[in-house]
C-alpha positions in Angstrom: 115.9 99.3 128.9 119.2 101.3 128.4 121.2 100.7 125.3 124.6 99.3 126.4 126.4 99.4 123.0 128.5 102.3 122.0 129.1 101.5 118.4 127.8 98.5 116.3 124.6 96.9 117.7 123.6 93.1 117.8 122.0 91.5 114.7 118.7 90.7 116.6 118.3 94.4 116.8 119.8 95.7 113.7 118.1 93.2 111.2 114.5 93.8 112.1 115.3 97.6 112.2 116.9 97.6 108.7 114.1 95.5 107.2 111.5 97.6 108.8 113.0 100.9 107.6 113.4 99.5 104.1 109.9 98.3 103.9 108.4 101.9 105.0 110.4 103.4 102.1 109.5 100.7 99.6 105.9 100.1 100.2 104.1 103.5 100.4 101.0 102.8 102.2 102.7 101.2 105.1 102.3 103.5 108.2 104.5 101.8 110.9 106.7 98.9 111.8 107.1 97.1 115.1 110.2 95.1 116.2 108.1 92.7 118.3 104.7 91.0 118.2 101.9 93.6 119.2 100.5 93.2 122.7 96.8 92.5 123.0 96.2 95.8 124.7 98.2 97.7 122.1 96.5 100.3 119.8 97.9 99.0 116.3 98.4 101.5 113.6 97.3 100.2 110.2 98.6 99.3 107.6 101.7 98.2 109.6 104.2 95.3 109.9 105.6 93.5 113.0 109.0 91.8 112.4 109.9 89.0 114.9 113.5 87.6 114.5 114.1 84.2 116.0 117.3 83.2 117.8 120.0 82.8 115.0 122.0 79.7 114.3 125.8 80.3 114.1 128.1 78.6 111.6 131.7 79.1 112.4 134.3 79.9 109.8 137.5 77.7 109.4 139.4 80.9 108.3 138.3 83.9 110.0 139.4 87.2 108.2 139.5 90.8 109.1 137.1 93.4 107.7 137.4 97.2 107.5 140.8 98.8 107.5 142.4 100.1 110.8 142.0 103.8 111.3 145.3 105.1 112.6 143.4 107.5 114.7 142.0 104.5 116.6 145.4 103.1 117.7 146.1 103.7 121.3 149.3 102.4 123.0 150.0 100.4 119.9 146.7 98.5 120.0 143.5 98.9 118.0 140.2 97.0 117.7 140.1 94.8 114.7 136.9 93.3 113.3 137.0 89.7 112.1 134.5 87.7 110.1 134.2 84.5 112.3 131.3 82.8 110.6 127.7 83.2 109.5 124.4 83.7 111.2 121.1 82.0 109.8 117.8 83.0 111.3 114.0 82.7 110.7 111.9 85.8 110.6 108.1 86.0 111.2 106.8 89.2 109.7 103.1 90.0 110.1 101.2 92.5 107.9 98.3 94.2 109.7 95.6 95.8 107.8 92.0 97.1 108.4 90.3 95.3 105.6 90.7 92.3 103.2 91.2 94.2 100.0 94.0 96.3 101.5 95.5 93.2 102.9 95.6 91.4 99.5 97.0 94.4 97.7 99.8 95.1 100.4 100.6 91.3 100.5 101.5 91.5 96.8 103.4 94.8 97.3 105.5 93.2 100.1 106.3 90.2 98.0 107.6 92.6 95.3 109.6 94.5 97.9 111.2 91.4 99.2 112.1 90.4 95.7 113.2 93.6 93.9 115.0 91.7 91.3 114.0 88.7 89.3 117.5 87.1 89.1 118.6 86.5 91.7 115.4 86.6 93.9 115.6 87.8 97.5 116.6 91.2 99.2 120.0 92.3 100.3 120.3 95.2 102.7 123.6 96.8 104.0 123.7 96.8 107.8 125.1 100.2 108.6 124.9 99.5 112.3 126.6 96.1 112.1 130.1 96.8 110.6 128.6 97.5 107.1 127.8 93.6 106.6 125.2 92.7 104.1 122.0 90.7 105.2 120.4 88.5 102.5 116.5 87.9 103.0 114.7 84.9 101.4 111.1 85.0 101.0 109.8 81.3 102.0 106.0 81.8 101.9 103.0 83.5 103.5 99.8 82.5 105.1 96.4 84.4 105.7 95.6 84.4 109.5 91.7 84.5 109.0 89.3 83.6 111.7 85.7 84.6 113.1 87.3 86.8 115.7 89.7 88.7 113.3 86.7 89.2 110.9 84.6 90.7 113.7 87.4 93.0 114.9 88.4 94.1 111.3 91.9 92.8 111.8 93.2 91.3 108.6 96.7 89.8 108.9 99.2 88.0 106.5 102.0 86.1 108.1 105.1 86.0 106.0 108.0 83.5 106.6 111.5 84.7 105.8 115.1 83.5 106.0 118.0 85.8 106.8 121.8 85.2 106.5 124.6 87.6 107.4 128.2 87.4 108.4 129.1 87.1 112.1 131.7 89.7 113.2 133.9 89.5 116.3 135.9 92.4 117.5 139.3 91.9 119.2 142.0 94.2 120.4 145.3 93.6 118.6 148.8 95.0 118.7 149.5 97.2 115.7 152.8 97.8 114.1 153.2 101.2 112.6 155.8 101.6 109.9 157.3 105.1 109.3 159.0 106.0 106.0 162.7 106.7 105.9 164.0 110.2 105.1 164.9 109.0 101.7 161.3 108.0 101.1 159.9 111.2 102.3 162.3 113.1 100.0 161.3 111.0 97.1 157.5 111.1 97.6 157.3 114.4 99.4 154.8 113.1 101.9 154.4 110.8 104.8 152.3 107.7 104.3 152.2 105.5 107.4 151.2 101.8 106.8 149.4 99.9 109.4 150.3 96.3 109.9 148.6 93.8 112.3 151.1 91.8 114.3 
């Protein structure tokens, strides 16, 4: 499917991508990450993780506020897109670790726990979402479960299912009128430079 966005992506796309890329760098043996649950006919590379983000819940803010300063180069006909934090998203994430044997699974389960909690105080993981207005996503490890069965043992498919919670700001873009103020001749003479201020009307 074609990508219909031309700048910042949606959080259901950005968050799994940011988490997957972080884990590939933080847990050396990991070979791949998938942003969806693998299909039954898919050739799975191991060790790998699949990251499935559920539909987020939205909590509106009583006092939305702008983020990111206005770039004068983006002002067209006295208008510019302004980004407002309008609330917060909370969502559950199912992350599955896929390995080829039980020992590897146990070792990587521990490595992933450490990667999801790089600091002792506070616990959890915080990632900057460069593709979503530079917001910070906070991940909280809830627990994990070993998906063992007779079938998985026979197919050498050893899996750990992690449950995570993620929180990040919700951003809304709106086109606003911008008032551009220019310095007086006296100010230019005193400072020796022109410094345009941008004000939201």
